[in-house]
gemmi code that builds the backbone of each chain (N, CA, C; Angstrom):
import gemmi

chains = {
    "A": [
        ("MET", (88.432, 87.981, 75.892), (89.539, 87.252, 76.586), (90.830, 87.958, 75.908)),
        ("LEU", (91.955, 88.022, 76.620), (93.122, 88.582, 76.214), (93.813, 87.344, 75.383)),
        ("GLU", (94.698, 87.751, 74.371), (95.275, 86.831, 73.413), (96.508, 86.348, 73.832)),
        ("ARG", (97.383, 86.923, 74.645), (98.655, 86.498, 74.858), (98.762, 86.556, 76.489)),
        ("VAL", (99.593, 85.639, 76.972), (99.856, 85.422, 78.399), (101.065, 86.345, 78.784)),
        ("ASP", (100.659, 87.153, 79.811), (101.715, 88.143, 80.270), (102.662, 87.587, 81.303)),
        ("PRO", (103.853, 87.581, 80.925), (104.798, 86.898, 81.940), (104.948, 87.667, 83.356)),
        ("ILE", (104.655, 88.931, 83.347), (104.606, 89.689, 84.698), (103.449, 89.010, 85.477)),
        ("ALA", (102.228, 88.672, 84.751), (101.201, 88.170, 85.397), (101.418, 86.777, 86.222)),
        ("MET", (102.412, 86.142, 85.367), (102.787, 84.794, 86.021), (103.531, 84.929, 87.258)),
        ("ALA", (104.459, 85.861, 86.900), (105.412, 86.220, 88.292), (104.396, 86.842, 89.375)),
        ("GLU", (103.574, 87.504, 89.127), (102.567, 87.965, 90.160), (101.834, 86.898, 90.752)),
        ("ASP", (101.331, 85.733, 89.993), (100.698, 84.682, 90.581), (101.676, 83.973, 91.635)),
        ("ARG", (102.995, 83.730, 91.214), (103.880, 83.130, 92.074), (104.055, 83.885, 93.336)),
        ("ALA", (104.218, 85.339, 93.210), (104.403, 86.280, 94.284), (103.215, 86.164, 95.077)),
        ("GLN", (102.023, 86.062, 94.603), (100.698, 85.945, 95.471), (100.478, 84.738, 96.313)),
        ("ILE", (100.972, 83.713, 95.837), (100.973, 82.503, 96.721), (102.076, 82.440, 97.710)),
        ("LYS", (103.156, 83.073, 97.375), (104.287, 83.144, 98.280), (103.820, 84.118, 99.530)),
        ("ARG", (103.083, 85.102, 99.043), (102.679, 86.212, 100.028), (101.537, 85.497, 100.979)),
        ("LEU", (100.710, 84.567, 100.327), (99.618, 83.870, 101.143), (100.248, 82.893, 102.158)),
        ("ARG", (101.482, 82.260, 101.739), (102.141, 81.375, 102.636), (102.706, 82.157, 103.993)),
        ("LEU", (103.275, 83.187, 103.528), (103.873, 83.984, 104.689), (102.820, 84.490, 105.610)),
        ("VAL", (101.801, 84.980, 105.060), (100.715, 85.748, 105.970), (99.977, 84.629, 106.682)),
        ("SER", (99.748, 83.452, 106.073), (99.206, 82.310, 106.787), (99.791, 81.895, 108.005)),
        ("LEU", (101.105, 81.813, 107.896), (102.102, 81.544, 109.217), (102.054, 82.527, 110.062)),
        ("VAL", (101.920, 83.790, 109.714), (101.835, 85.052, 110.747), (100.449, 85.023, 111.487)),
        ("GLU", (99.473, 84.777, 110.694), (98.146, 84.636, 111.258), (97.982, 83.585, 112.237)),
        ("ALA", (98.414, 82.301, 111.827), (98.395, 81.196, 112.732), (99.254, 81.434, 114.069)),
        ("THR", (100.453, 82.028, 113.772), (101.246, 82.276, 115.117), (100.691, 83.274, 115.906)),
        ("THR", (100.061, 84.475, 115.464), (99.412, 85.452, 116.285), (98.161, 84.785, 116.973)),
        ("LEU", (97.399, 83.866, 116.357), (96.290, 83.294, 116.877), (96.689, 82.366, 118.090)),
        ("LEU", (97.750, 81.633, 117.755), (98.349, 80.933, 118.915), (98.816, 81.738, 120.210)),
        ("VAL", (99.337, 82.895, 119.932), (100.011, 83.474, 120.920), (98.905, 84.349, 121.788)),
        ("LEU", (97.860, 84.557, 121.057), (96.566, 85.213, 121.616), (95.953, 84.142, 122.572)),
        ("VAL", (95.662, 83.061, 121.996), (94.851, 81.940, 122.639), (95.715, 81.370, 123.803)),
        ("LEU", (96.897, 80.977, 123.458), (97.662, 80.126, 124.463), (98.511, 80.916, 125.545)),
        ("ILE", (98.747, 82.322, 125.055), (99.518, 83.151, 126.063), (98.808, 84.326, 126.564)),
        ("ALA", (98.331, 85.227, 125.708), (97.774, 86.505, 126.069), (96.472, 86.166, 126.950)),
        ("VAL", (95.497, 85.401, 126.413), (94.241, 85.201, 127.192), (94.376, 84.600, 128.527)),
        ("PRO", (95.191, 83.492, 128.607), (95.628, 82.840, 129.983), (96.198, 84.033, 130.914)),
        ("LEU", (97.091, 84.727, 130.430), (97.747, 85.744, 131.171), (96.747, 86.717, 131.851)),
        ("LYS", (95.715, 87.010, 130.920), (94.645, 87.974, 131.367), (93.750, 87.381, 132.403)),
        ("HIS", (93.317, 86.061, 132.148), (92.277, 85.595, 133.200), (93.069, 84.888, 134.414)),
        ("ALA", (94.268, 84.383, 134.146), (94.666, 83.687, 135.299), (95.611, 84.704, 136.292)),
        ("PHE", (96.118, 85.810, 135.523), (97.003, 86.727, 136.358), (96.515, 88.202, 136.345)),
        ("GLY", (95.414, 88.410, 135.720), (95.088, 89.713, 135.493), (95.819, 90.635, 134.687)),
        ("TYR", (96.614, 90.181, 133.927), (97.633, 90.906, 133.082), (97.049, 91.243, 131.589)),
        ("ALA", (96.121, 92.364, 131.714), (95.305, 92.444, 130.522), (95.982, 93.150, 129.454)),
        ("LEU", (97.311, 93.536, 129.656), (98.154, 94.388, 128.532), (98.405, 93.317, 127.290)),
        ("ALA", (98.419, 92.173, 127.681), (98.803, 91.088, 126.742), (97.730, 90.854, 125.611)),
        ("THR", (96.414, 90.892, 126.136), (95.413, 90.807, 125.045), (95.177, 92.135, 124.470)),
        ("ARG", (95.523, 93.267, 125.292), (95.289, 94.562, 124.504), (96.336, 94.796, 123.382)),
        ("ILE", (97.446, 94.260, 123.515), (98.469, 94.260, 122.436), (98.200, 93.144, 121.259)),
        ("MET", (97.978, 91.910, 121.747), (97.778, 90.798, 120.793), (96.411, 90.717, 120.133)),
        ("GLY", (95.275, 91.337, 120.713), (94.142, 91.470, 120.084), (94.233, 92.170, 118.707)),
        ("PRO", (94.768, 93.439, 118.714), (94.902, 94.289, 117.374), (95.995, 93.536, 116.363)),
        ("VAL", (96.851, 93.000, 117.055), (98.003, 92.524, 116.131), (97.413, 91.245, 115.477)),
        ("HIS", (96.746, 90.496, 116.216), (95.967, 89.185, 115.440), (94.785, 89.646, 114.530)),
        ("GLY", (94.081, 90.811, 114.965), (93.086, 91.267, 114.035), (93.782, 91.747, 112.671)),
        ("ALA", (94.859, 92.453, 112.629), (95.355, 93.032, 111.431), (95.965, 91.652, 110.681)),
        ("ALA", (96.576, 90.672, 111.251), (96.968, 89.611, 110.604), (95.796, 88.881, 110.062)),
        ("PHE", (94.629, 88.730, 110.665), (93.426, 88.122, 110.139), (92.968, 88.718, 108.868)),
        ("VAL", (93.011, 90.133, 108.930), (92.388, 90.837, 107.801), (93.344, 90.567, 106.531)),
        ("ALA", (94.729, 90.634, 106.825), (95.664, 90.489, 105.757), (95.504, 89.173, 105.298)),
        ("TYR", (95.346, 88.087, 106.088), (95.061, 86.771, 105.599), (93.725, 86.613, 104.641)),
        ("ALA", (92.776, 87.200, 105.300), (91.470, 87.082, 104.576), (91.698, 87.720, 103.022)),
        ("TRP", (92.289, 88.809, 103.101), (92.452, 89.581, 101.882), (93.291, 88.825, 100.771)),
        ("CYS", (94.371, 88.125, 101.425), (95.215, 87.320, 100.622), (94.501, 85.917, 100.078)),
        ("VAL", (93.727, 85.288, 100.915), (93.059, 84.286, 100.430), (91.950, 84.586, 99.245)),
        ("ILE", (91.370, 85.677, 99.437), (90.164, 86.159, 98.564), (91.115, 86.455, 97.081)),
        ("ALA", (92.167, 87.238, 97.262), (92.851, 87.488, 95.974), (93.465, 86.444, 95.343)),
        ("THR", (93.883, 85.414, 96.258), (94.626, 84.327, 95.599), (93.652, 83.380, 94.851)),
        ("VAL", (92.450, 83.062, 95.607), (91.615, 82.131, 94.938), (90.679, 82.648, 93.781)),
        ("SER", (90.611, 84.153, 93.765), (89.879, 84.811, 92.865), (90.545, 84.522, 91.384)),
        ("ALA", (91.741, 84.366, 91.408), (92.464, 84.014, 90.173), (92.271, 82.912, 89.489)),
        ("GLY", (91.408, 81.862, 90.259), (91.207, 80.588, 89.564), (92.218, 79.594, 90.022)),
        ("GLY", (91.806, 78.256, 89.722), (92.734, 77.063, 89.971), (92.732, 76.497, 91.266)),
        ("TRP", (91.552, 76.815, 92.118), (91.477, 76.207, 93.417), (90.132, 75.532, 93.592)),
        ("SER", (90.149, 74.197, 94.104), (88.773, 73.685, 94.124), (88.139, 74.195, 95.407)),
        ("ARG", (86.790, 73.849, 95.480), (85.905, 74.289, 96.570), (86.440, 73.835, 97.938)),
        ("SER", (87.048, 72.594, 97.982), (87.435, 72.090, 99.332), (88.638, 72.629, 99.623)),
        ("GLU", (89.551, 73.050, 98.775), (90.778, 73.721, 98.977), (90.383, 75.169, 99.622)),
        ("ILE", (89.558, 75.784, 99.128), (89.055, 77.190, 99.381), (88.501, 77.232, 100.926)),
        ("ALA", (87.607, 76.116, 101.179), (86.966, 75.869, 102.425), (88.002, 75.677, 103.442)),
        ("ARG", (89.125, 74.767, 103.042), (90.129, 74.615, 104.075), (90.972, 75.695, 104.313)),
        ("LEU", (91.374, 76.541, 103.418), (92.039, 77.891, 103.520), (91.102, 78.871, 104.457)),
        ("SER", (89.883, 78.877, 104.254), (88.998, 79.891, 105.032), (88.863, 79.245, 106.506)),
        ("LEU", (88.720, 77.983, 106.678), (88.636, 77.518, 107.984), (89.878, 77.611, 108.807)),
        ("GLY", (90.980, 77.556, 108.095), (92.229, 77.709, 108.724), (92.536, 78.980, 109.714)),
        ("ALA", (91.844, 79.916, 109.182), (92.019, 81.098, 110.004), (91.269, 81.147, 111.409)),
        ("PHE", (90.416, 80.259, 111.528), (89.588, 80.240, 112.638), (90.141, 79.158, 113.627)),
        ("VAL", (90.896, 78.108, 113.028), (91.090, 77.030, 114.174), (92.573, 77.190, 114.503)),
        ("PRO", (93.012, 77.005, 115.902), (94.367, 77.122, 116.112), (95.156, 75.919, 115.510)),
        ("PHE", (96.359, 76.197, 115.023), (97.237, 75.452, 114.075), (96.689, 75.286, 112.638)),
        ("GLY", (95.594, 75.839, 112.325), (95.024, 75.713, 110.983), (96.001, 76.175, 109.987)),
        ("GLY", (96.620, 77.393, 110.180), (97.663, 77.863, 109.195), (98.793, 76.907, 109.051)),
        ("PHE", (99.188, 76.244, 110.119), (100.213, 75.371, 109.864), (99.917, 74.198, 109.310)),
        ("LEU", (98.509, 73.654, 109.498), (98.186, 72.478, 108.748), (97.929, 72.730, 107.232)),
        ("ASN", (97.680, 74.082, 106.980), (97.485, 74.500, 105.463), (98.926, 74.644, 104.868)),
        ("ALA", (99.968, 74.699, 105.560), (101.299, 74.873, 104.886), (101.707, 74.073, 103.871)),
        ("GLY", (101.293, 72.753, 104.049), (101.596, 71.689, 102.902), (100.798, 72.066, 101.839)),
        ("LEU", (99.573, 72.295, 101.791), (98.661, 72.479, 100.663), (99.229, 73.787, 99.943)),
        ("LEU", (99.732, 74.765, 100.708), (100.238, 76.102, 99.965), (101.436, 75.760, 99.179)),
        ("ARG", (102.296, 74.873, 100.112), (103.577, 74.535, 99.339), (103.415, 73.847, 98.295)),
        ("ARG", (102.474, 72.962, 98.110), (102.107, 72.086, 96.935), (101.660, 72.971, 95.782)),
        ("LYS", (100.749, 73.777, 96.187), (100.164, 74.865, 95.008), (101.357, 75.599, 94.526)),
        ("GLN", (102.158, 76.081, 95.363), (103.398, 76.745, 94.886), (104.252, 76.055, 93.835)),
        ("VAL", (104.379, 74.880, 94.202), (105.253, 73.933, 93.274), (104.561, 73.705, 91.909)),
        ("GLU", (103.369, 73.433, 92.123), (102.452, 73.273, 90.762), (102.448, 74.505, 89.977)),
        ("LEU", (102.348, 75.652, 90.509), (102.424, 76.854, 89.701), (103.751, 77.139, 89.163)),
        ("ALA", (104.847, 76.918, 89.939), (106.158, 77.034, 89.422), (106.415, 76.131, 88.257)),
        ("ALA", (105.854, 74.716, 88.228), (105.984, 73.940, 87.213), (105.233, 74.297, 85.952)),
        ("ASP", (104.029, 74.903, 86.154), (103.142, 75.165, 84.975), (103.747, 76.470, 84.181)),
        ("GLN", (104.495, 77.285, 84.842), (104.836, 78.582, 84.362), (106.377, 78.773, 84.247)),
        ("PRO", (106.759, 79.126, 83.212), (108.314, 79.390, 83.083), (108.533, 80.589, 83.858)),
        ("ALA", (109.833, 80.677, 84.388), (110.409, 81.725, 85.237), (110.593, 82.910, 84.078)),
        ("LEU", (110.656, 84.131, 84.693), (110.989, 85.376, 83.877), (112.449, 85.191, 83.351)),
        ("PRO", (112.892, 85.787, 82.214), (114.264, 85.805, 81.805), (115.034, 86.644, 82.699)),
    ],
    "B": [
        ("MET", (105.177, 109.758, 119.083), (103.688, 109.720, 118.931), (103.325, 110.506, 117.700)),
        ("ILE", (102.621, 110.160, 116.798), (102.216, 110.972, 115.654), (101.049, 111.569, 115.999)),
        ("PRO", (100.865, 112.954, 115.810), (99.747, 113.610, 116.271), (98.335, 113.176, 115.668)),
        ("TYR", (97.380, 113.121, 116.398), (95.990, 112.576, 115.893), (95.617, 113.095, 114.476)),
        ("LEU", (95.690, 114.371, 114.296), (95.121, 115.065, 113.038), (96.190, 114.689, 111.896)),
        ("VAL", (97.344, 114.363, 112.148), (98.159, 113.811, 111.122), (97.780, 112.428, 110.701)),
        ("VAL", (97.423, 111.466, 111.803), (96.965, 110.178, 111.403), (95.648, 110.203, 110.690)),
        ("LYS", (94.806, 111.099, 111.051), (93.377, 111.301, 110.444), (93.623, 111.755, 109.001)),
        ("ALA", (94.496, 112.592, 108.690), (94.733, 113.151, 107.493), (95.407, 112.124, 106.517)),
        ("LEU", (96.384, 111.304, 107.075), (96.882, 110.089, 106.314), (95.689, 109.062, 105.950)),
        ("HIS", (94.805, 108.779, 107.090), (93.612, 108.004, 106.751), (92.768, 108.413, 105.655)),
        ("VAL", (92.501, 109.599, 105.626), (91.663, 110.269, 104.525), (92.315, 110.098, 103.318)),
        ("ALA", (93.459, 110.409, 103.150), (94.256, 110.293, 101.892), (94.491, 108.895, 101.469)),
        ("CYS", (94.680, 107.837, 102.293), (94.750, 106.516, 101.872), (93.418, 106.010, 101.497)),
        ("VAL", (92.238, 106.418, 102.189), (90.761, 106.058, 101.792), (90.652, 106.438, 100.293)),
        ("LEU", (90.938, 107.645, 99.965), (90.924, 108.186, 98.590), (91.530, 107.290, 97.762)),
        ("LEU", (92.733, 107.033, 98.070), (93.610, 106.184, 96.941), (92.938, 104.776, 96.870)),
        ("PHE", (92.444, 104.239, 98.134), (91.720, 102.825, 98.226), (90.507, 102.983, 97.311)),
        ("VAL", (89.557, 104.110, 97.220), (88.356, 103.975, 96.522), (88.762, 104.245, 95.175)),
        ("GLY", (89.623, 105.101, 94.829), (90.059, 105.325, 93.430), (90.640, 104.138, 92.718)),
        ("GLY", (91.390, 103.315, 93.567), (91.961, 101.931, 93.095), (90.779, 101.044, 92.858)),
        ("LEU", (89.882, 100.970, 93.706), (88.560, 100.152, 93.465), (87.892, 100.362, 92.144)),
        ("PHE", (87.464, 101.724, 91.990), (86.840, 102.061, 90.726), (87.789, 101.676, 89.466)),
        ("SER", (89.069, 101.994, 89.599), (90.058, 101.739, 88.383), (89.899, 100.136, 88.162)),
        ("GLN", (89.999, 99.251, 89.214), (89.986, 97.832, 89.046), (88.689, 97.421, 88.423)),
        ("ALA", (87.529, 97.839, 88.794), (86.229, 97.570, 88.248), (86.295, 97.783, 86.768)),
        ("PHE", (86.676, 99.014, 86.219), (86.584, 99.369, 84.895), (87.820, 98.716, 84.312)),
        ("ALA", (88.893, 98.215, 84.823), (90.021, 97.478, 84.154), (89.480, 96.064, 83.776)),
        ("VAL", (88.730, 95.537, 84.861), (88.278, 94.153, 84.644), (87.347, 94.088, 83.466)),
        ("ALA", (86.402, 95.125, 83.447), (85.531, 95.058, 82.223), (86.404, 95.419, 80.887)),
        ("ALA", (87.321, 96.174, 81.003), (88.268, 96.432, 79.742), (89.012, 95.127, 79.322)),
        ("GLY", (89.494, 94.353, 80.409), (90.299, 93.187, 80.078), (89.328, 92.174, 79.467)),
        ("GLN", (88.116, 92.172, 79.895), (86.947, 91.124, 79.290), (86.827, 91.476, 77.817)),
        ("ARG", (87.042, 92.605, 77.648), (86.821, 93.059, 76.029), (88.212, 92.963, 75.199)),
        ("GLY", (89.200, 92.494, 76.028), (90.485, 92.198, 75.353), (91.575, 93.300, 75.373)),
        ("ASP", (91.386, 94.147, 76.369), (92.318, 95.375, 76.384), (93.344, 94.972, 77.465)),
        ("ALA", (94.632, 94.457, 76.768), (95.441, 94.224, 77.722), (96.364, 95.309, 78.495)),
        ("GLY", (96.432, 96.378, 77.745), (97.099, 97.495, 78.314), (96.576, 98.052, 79.523)),
        ("ILE", (95.193, 98.119, 79.513), (94.580, 98.935, 80.855), (94.768, 97.767, 81.976)),
        ("THR", (94.527, 96.620, 81.794), (94.571, 95.718, 82.897), (96.173, 95.648, 83.336)),
        ("ALA", (97.038, 95.754, 82.613), (98.600, 95.684, 82.886), (98.775, 96.989, 83.640)),
        ("LEU", (98.344, 98.258, 83.238), (98.577, 99.402, 83.932), (97.927, 99.349, 85.290)),
        ("VAL", (96.546, 98.971, 85.325), (95.937, 99.131, 86.622), (96.350, 98.180, 87.661)),
        ("SER", (96.937, 96.840, 87.123), (97.527, 95.916, 88.075), (98.796, 96.501, 88.638)),
        ("THR", (99.617, 97.066, 87.847), (100.771, 97.764, 88.428), (100.456, 98.785, 89.401)),
        ("TRP", (99.589, 99.683, 89.117), (99.083, 100.783, 90.004), (98.556, 100.161, 91.308)),
        ("ASP", (97.844, 99.087, 91.111), (97.227, 98.315, 92.242), (98.217, 97.846, 93.337)),
        ("ARG", (99.259, 97.185, 92.593), (100.287, 96.549, 93.490), (101.104, 97.624, 94.169)),
        ("ARG", (101.349, 98.667, 93.591), (102.278, 99.692, 94.065), (101.573, 100.762, 95.016)),
        ("VAL", (100.318, 101.026, 94.629), (99.691, 102.283, 95.284), (98.566, 101.705, 96.248)),
        ("THR", (97.573, 100.937, 95.480), (96.290, 100.518, 96.265), (96.513, 99.612, 97.411)),
        ("VAL", (97.165, 98.663, 97.141), (97.236, 97.672, 98.279), (98.185, 98.325, 99.388)),
        ("PRO", (99.152, 99.016, 99.422), (99.734, 99.615, 100.446), (98.852, 100.686, 101.096)),
        ("ALA", (97.907, 101.319, 100.271), (96.897, 102.415, 100.736), (96.001, 101.547, 101.608)),
        ("ILE", (95.581, 100.508, 101.168), (94.568, 99.532, 101.987), (95.164, 99.250, 103.325)),
        ("LEU", (96.367, 98.857, 103.206), (96.952, 98.586, 104.783), (97.107, 99.613, 105.393)),
        ("ALA", (97.380, 100.995, 104.838), (97.517, 101.995, 105.835), (96.069, 102.451, 106.373)),
        ("VAL", (95.043, 102.337, 105.551), (93.702, 102.489, 105.900), (93.440, 101.601, 107.047)),
        ("TRP", (93.801, 100.409, 107.238), (93.313, 99.534, 108.380), (94.185, 100.076, 109.519)),
        ("LEU", (95.446, 100.146, 109.263), (96.315, 100.568, 110.517), (95.856, 101.978, 111.070)),
        ("THR", (95.780, 102.981, 110.063), (95.373, 104.389, 110.788), (94.038, 104.410, 111.217)),
        ("GLY", (92.985, 103.587, 110.653), (91.679, 103.502, 111.071), (91.592, 102.893, 112.453)),
        ("ALA", (92.358, 101.903, 112.630), (92.444, 101.382, 114.004), (92.982, 102.256, 115.028)),
        ("ALA", (93.981, 102.920, 114.666), (94.641, 103.886, 115.533), (93.593, 105.097, 116.103)),
        ("ILE", (92.803, 105.467, 114.943), (91.837, 106.576, 115.211), (90.677, 106.150, 116.019)),
        ("ALA", (90.155, 104.736, 115.736), (89.038, 104.210, 116.572), (89.479, 104.028, 117.960)),
        ("ALA", (90.763, 103.487, 118.215), (91.277, 103.327, 119.600), (91.412, 104.833, 120.271)),
        ("GLU", (92.018, 105.561, 119.528), (92.115, 107.108, 120.087), (90.703, 107.661, 120.664)),
        ("GLY", (89.909, 107.470, 119.859), (88.443, 107.979, 120.098), (87.647, 107.197, 120.886)),
        ("ALA", (88.119, 106.053, 121.277), (87.431, 105.008, 122.113), (85.985, 104.677, 121.334)),
        ("TRP", (86.050, 104.471, 120.169), (84.689, 104.233, 119.300), (84.454, 102.799, 119.134)),
        ("PHE", (85.338, 101.798, 119.561), (85.007, 100.402, 119.418), (83.867, 99.981, 120.011)),
        ("ALA", (83.262, 100.672, 120.852), (81.840, 100.329, 121.419), (80.743, 100.740, 120.702)),
        ("SER", (80.911, 101.812, 119.733), (80.074, 102.338, 119.077), (79.295, 101.611, 118.031)),
        ("PRO", (77.999, 101.248, 117.858), (77.460, 100.549, 116.760), (77.720, 101.186, 115.464)),
        ("TRP", (77.825, 102.602, 115.159), (78.069, 103.154, 113.914), (79.480, 102.566, 113.296)),
        ("LEU", (80.458, 102.376, 114.106), (81.673, 102.008, 113.754), (81.653, 100.632, 113.122)),
        ("TRP", (80.875, 99.714, 113.896), (80.802, 98.288, 113.442), (79.993, 98.173, 112.081)),
        ("ALA", (79.096, 99.080, 111.789), (78.347, 99.396, 110.538), (79.383, 99.488, 109.611)),
        ("LYS", (80.069, 100.592, 109.874), (81.141, 101.073, 108.933), (82.150, 100.010, 108.645)),
        ("LEU", (82.593, 99.346, 109.642), (83.501, 98.356, 109.369), (83.096, 97.206, 108.469)),
        ("THR", (81.747, 96.931, 108.689), (81.096, 95.722, 107.772), (81.288, 96.209, 106.364)),
        ("LEU", (81.127, 97.666, 106.034), (81.205, 97.872, 104.641), (82.688, 97.963, 104.309)),
        ("VAL", (83.720, 98.357, 105.200), (85.036, 98.298, 104.674), (85.605, 97.029, 104.404)),
        ("VAL", (85.036, 96.011, 105.304), (85.406, 94.497, 104.980), (84.866, 94.174, 103.670)),
        ("ALA", (83.594, 94.536, 103.323), (83.153, 94.124, 101.982), (84.027, 94.764, 100.771)),
        ("LEU", (84.397, 96.202, 101.154), (85.110, 96.709, 100.001), (86.562, 96.055, 99.974)),
        ("THR", (87.139, 95.761, 101.016), (88.299, 95.213, 101.032), (88.398, 93.718, 100.399)),
        ("GLY", (87.166, 92.971, 100.607), (87.054, 91.682, 99.991), (86.888, 91.930, 98.474)),
        ("LEU", (86.029, 92.934, 98.098), (85.867, 93.347, 96.641), (87.091, 93.575, 95.876)),
        ("HIS", (88.031, 94.181, 96.592), (89.399, 94.619, 96.095), (90.237, 93.337, 95.831)),
        ("GLY", (90.080, 92.339, 96.714), (90.807, 90.997, 96.646), (90.173, 90.145, 95.397)),
        ("ILE", (88.781, 90.231, 95.342), (88.147, 89.539, 94.092), (88.699, 90.185, 92.726)),
        ("GLN", (88.748, 91.477, 92.806), (88.887, 92.276, 91.593), (90.503, 91.948, 91.207)),
        ("SER", (91.399, 91.865, 92.244), (92.846, 91.837, 92.057), (93.061, 90.328, 91.350)),
        ("GLY", (92.300, 89.263, 91.986), (92.334, 87.918, 91.284), (91.949, 87.934, 89.988)),
        ("ARG", (90.771, 88.648, 89.600), (90.276, 88.601, 88.299), (91.248, 89.329, 87.286)),
        ("LEU", (91.783, 90.467, 87.740), (92.799, 90.833, 86.836), (93.953, 90.229, 86.538)),
        ("ARG", (94.445, 89.408, 87.602), (95.580, 88.487, 87.386), (95.073, 87.404, 86.407)),
        ("ARG", (93.820, 86.824, 86.715), (93.555, 85.762, 85.722), (93.363, 86.296, 84.285)),
        ("LEU", (92.868, 87.529, 84.097), (92.723, 88.049, 82.840), (94.124, 88.278, 82.066)),
        ("ARG", (95.158, 88.802, 82.985), (96.389, 88.889, 82.373), (97.099, 87.633, 82.034)),
        ("ARG", (96.677, 86.531, 82.682), (97.243, 85.152, 82.402), (96.638, 84.652, 81.139)),
        ("GLY", (95.535, 85.279, 80.552), (94.785, 84.896, 79.267), (93.800, 83.787, 79.732)),
        ("ASP", (93.487, 83.511, 80.835), (92.426, 82.519, 81.207), (91.045, 83.029, 80.918)),
        ("PRO", (90.133, 82.260, 80.695), (88.734, 82.660, 80.287), (88.249, 83.421, 81.490)),
        ("PRO", (87.682, 84.654, 81.245), (87.135, 85.602, 82.244), (86.111, 84.796, 83.082)),
        ("PRO", (86.222, 84.976, 84.464), (85.001, 84.798, 85.336), (83.643, 85.103, 84.967)),
        ("ALA", (82.612, 84.521, 85.507), (81.210, 85.088, 85.344), (81.241, 86.588, 85.397)),
        ("ALA", (80.749, 87.177, 84.385), (80.694, 88.617, 84.446), (79.995, 89.331, 85.506)),
        ("MET", (80.612, 90.192, 86.324), (79.994, 91.042, 87.208), (80.014, 92.452, 86.553)),
        ("ARG", (78.925, 92.929, 86.214), (78.995, 94.162, 85.282), (79.599, 95.369, 86.172)),
        ("ALA", (80.537, 96.050, 85.292), (81.360, 97.188, 85.941), (80.359, 98.300, 86.715)),
        ("SER", (79.329, 98.575, 85.839), (78.414, 99.549, 86.368), (77.837, 99.087, 87.838)),
        ("HIS", (77.393, 97.866, 87.971), (77.074, 97.290, 89.184), (78.143, 97.486, 90.364)),
        ("THR", (79.227, 97.092, 90.028), (80.352, 97.197, 90.764), (80.612, 98.396, 91.432)),
        ("ALA", (80.633, 99.426, 90.390), (80.824, 100.876, 90.517), (79.600, 101.564, 91.508)),
        ("ALA", (78.432, 101.064, 91.147), (77.447, 101.519, 92.040), (77.405, 101.146, 93.432)),
        ("PHE", (77.833, 99.698, 93.691), (78.046, 99.436, 94.895), (79.169, 100.052, 95.667)),
        ("ILE", (80.343, 100.289, 95.007), (81.383, 101.018, 95.773), (80.866, 102.505, 96.041)),
        ("ALA", (80.123, 102.999, 95.298), (79.592, 104.540, 95.515), (78.765, 104.493, 96.500)),
        ("ALA", (77.799, 103.587, 96.708), (76.661, 103.522, 97.754), (77.515, 103.315, 99.003)),
        ("SER", (78.520, 102.314, 98.956), (79.204, 101.966, 100.351), (79.868, 103.295, 100.812)),
        ("VAL", (80.551, 103.871, 99.964), (81.469, 104.951, 100.391), (80.485, 106.177, 100.844)),
        ("THR", (79.408, 106.214, 100.168), (78.337, 107.366, 100.841), (77.890, 107.054, 102.140)),
        ("ILE", (77.599, 105.820, 102.393), (77.024, 105.363, 103.697), (78.196, 105.376, 104.840)),
        ("ILE", (79.314, 105.050, 104.461), (80.484, 105.066, 105.238), (80.732, 106.581, 105.695)),
        ("ALA", (80.695, 107.624, 104.687), (80.837, 108.730, 105.049), (79.768, 109.474, 105.967)),
        ("LEU", (78.551, 109.214, 105.707), (77.409, 109.455, 106.417), (77.620, 108.918, 107.870)),
        ("LEU", (78.037, 107.626, 108.106), (78.192, 107.074, 109.304), (79.452, 107.810, 110.167)),
        ("VAL", (80.367, 108.054, 109.394), (81.620, 108.472, 110.196), (81.365, 110.095, 110.617)),
        ("VAL", (80.669, 110.738, 109.773), (80.405, 112.276, 109.950), (79.280, 112.356, 111.073)),
        ("LEU", (78.355, 111.704, 110.830), (77.055, 111.990, 111.710), (76.984, 111.135, 113.013)),
        ("LYS", (77.797, 109.976, 112.954), (77.827, 109.017, 114.025), (76.418, 108.774, 114.642)),
        ("PRO", (75.530, 108.436, 113.874), (74.039, 108.387, 114.246), (73.556, 107.428, 115.383)),
        ("PHE", (74.366, 106.351, 115.690), (73.976, 105.448, 116.804), (75.278, 104.957, 117.347)),
    ],
}
model = gemmi.Model(1)
for chain_id, residues in chains.items():
    chain = gemmi.Chain(chain_id)
    for i, (resn, *xyz) in enumerate(residues, 1):
        res = gemmi.Residue()
        res.name, res.seqid = resn, gemmi.SeqId(i, " ")
        for name, pos in zip(("N", "CA", "C"), xyz):
            atom = gemmi.Atom()
            atom.name, atom.element = name, gemmi.Element(name[0])
            atom.pos, atom.b_iso = gemmi.Position(*pos), 0.0
            res.add_atom(atom)
        chain.add_residue(res)
    model.add_chain(chain)
structure = gemmi.Structure()
structure.add_model(model)
structure.setup_entities()
């Protein structure tokens, strides 16, 4: 085990959860656009371009979100139910928005636990 | 429009950086568990500045190449993607462990560096075979 706490690591923790909050909102938004706009446009009006664009955009956002969740929870400090909630949030429409409160709370907790860099 | 071969060259370069970053992380986690703070700090910085952007570029250029070649319907690509997803997940796990070690938290249950490195090497070998041979 390392003997001293690295202040840069603390700043990285704060940056990581901030990144997860942002990517979570992007992932949730692209899922809603795909499901509520692009898919109906394709099936109701035969406008397939919408899904051809939004499919890969949401795919990229999903991969980024999955990486962010893994990288964040692997650093510890998350309960199993919180991890399950973050994981399920990627598959359920509005899930990312429902998780916004949890992520904000965790960010506040982290900021309270760790002193800011001078 | 960027020429196909340029995108392909960028993809290969970023894959090399990604794989190099994965091996570095695996050995830095092992070094950190033995108390070497210098290596964990160095690899964390490299990871943030080089490996993470390389992973992003790997996914973007990979998607562009697969779309260009119309390979999304090919089973070999999905077999390859499964391994790439696993390697991306492994990178996330190791990033978290490095941050945890730098915080001075007790290290998580040990995943032997040699096993992790063997998994990375085997995955990369299978990926290379799938991409070059396109067997199915």
